[in-house]
C-alpha positions in Angstrom: 11.3 -10.5 -4.7 11.4 -9.1 -1.2 12.8 -11.5 1.4 12.3 -10.9 5.1 13.9 -12.7 8.1 11.4 -13.9 10.6 12.6 -15.7 13.7 15.8 -16.7 11.9 14.0 -18.0 8.8 13.7 -16.3 5.4 10.1 -15.5 4.4 9.8 -15.1 0.6 7.3 -12.7 -1.0 7.5 -13.5 -4.7 4.7 -11.1 -5.6 6.1 -8.1 -3.7 8.8 -5.7 -5.0 10.5 -2.4 -4.1 11.9 -0.4 -7.0 13.4 3.0 -7.0 11.1 5.2 -9.1 8.0 3.1 -8.6 5.7 4.5 -5.9 8.6 6.1 -4.1 10.3 2.7 -3.5 7.4 1.6 -1.3 6.4 -2.1 -1.5 4.1 -2.9 -4.4 2.7 -5.9 -6.0 5.3 -6.8 -8.6 4.5 -5.6 -12.1 1.9 -3.1 -10.8 1.7 0.2 -9.0 -0.6 -1.2 -6.4 1.0 -0.6 -3.0 0.8 -3.1 -0.2 -0.6 -0.2 1.9 -3.5 0.1 -0.5 -4.3 -3.6 -0.2 -4.0 -3.3 3.7 -6.5 -0.4 3.7 -9.0 -2.2 1.6 -8.8 -5.3 3.8 -8.4 -3.8 7.2 -10.3 -0.5 7.0 -12.9 -1.1 4.3 -13.5 -4.7 5.4 -13.1 -6.1 1.9 -12.3 -9.8 1.5 -9.4 -10.9 -0.7 -12.0 -11.9 -3.3 -13.5 -8.4 -3.2 -10.1 -6.9 -3.6 -9.5 -9.0 -6.7 -12.8 -7.9 -8.1 -11.9 -4.3 -7.5 -8.5 -4.8 -9.2 -9.1 -7.5 -11.9 -5.5 -7.4 -13.0 -4.5 -8.9 -9.6 -4.6 -12.6 -8.7 -5.7 -13.9 -5.4 -2.2 -15.2 -4.7 -0.9 -11.6 -5.2 -3.4 -10.2 -2.7 -2.7 -12.8 -0.1 1.1 -12.2 -0.5 0.5 -8.5 0.0 -1.5 -9.2 3.1 1.2 -11.5 4.4 3.8 -8.8 3.7 1.6 -6.3 5.5 1.3 -8.4 8.7 5.0 -9.0 8.8 5.6 -5.3 8.5 2.6 -3.7 10.2 4.5 -0.8 11.8 6.2 0.2 8.5 3.1 0.0 6.4 0.9 1.7 9.0 3.5 4.5 9.2 3.3 4.8 5.4 -0.6 5.0 5.6 -0.4 7.7 8.4 2.0 9.7 6.3 -0.3 9.5 3.3 -3.3 10.6 5.5 -1.3 13.5 6.8 -0.5 14.6 3.3 -4.2 14.5 2.4 -5.1 16.6 5.4 -2.4 19.2 4.4 -3.7 19.3 0.9 -7.3 19.8 2.2 -6.1 22.8 4.2 -4.4 24.3 1.2 -7.4 23.7 -1.0 -9.8 25.2 1.6 -8.0 28.5 1.5 -9.9 31.2 -0.4 -8.5 32.2 -3.7 -7.5 35.9 -3.8 -8.1 37.4 -7.2 -5.2 39.2 -8.8 -6.0 42.8 -9.7 
């Protein structure tokens, strides 16, 4: 369980975990490989409701999704930096893949 201090109080996130070797140690929904960042993208950028997120990931519960969103809003800068880093990697891969392949003679 990840515990965060907020205005002197501990905020518990029983459904969120960080584990070395699981998604690079980024926060995930406990027992899954679904990152908090993925839930944030689906909610914020795609405009999905928590119910729609659960329908897209039937192995998740509504409580898990809400906890992931709570964690996101308490750590917006960190999670948004993670999302930007992922987007940058995608752009770099697009550049590499767009290069013409030179046949070996």
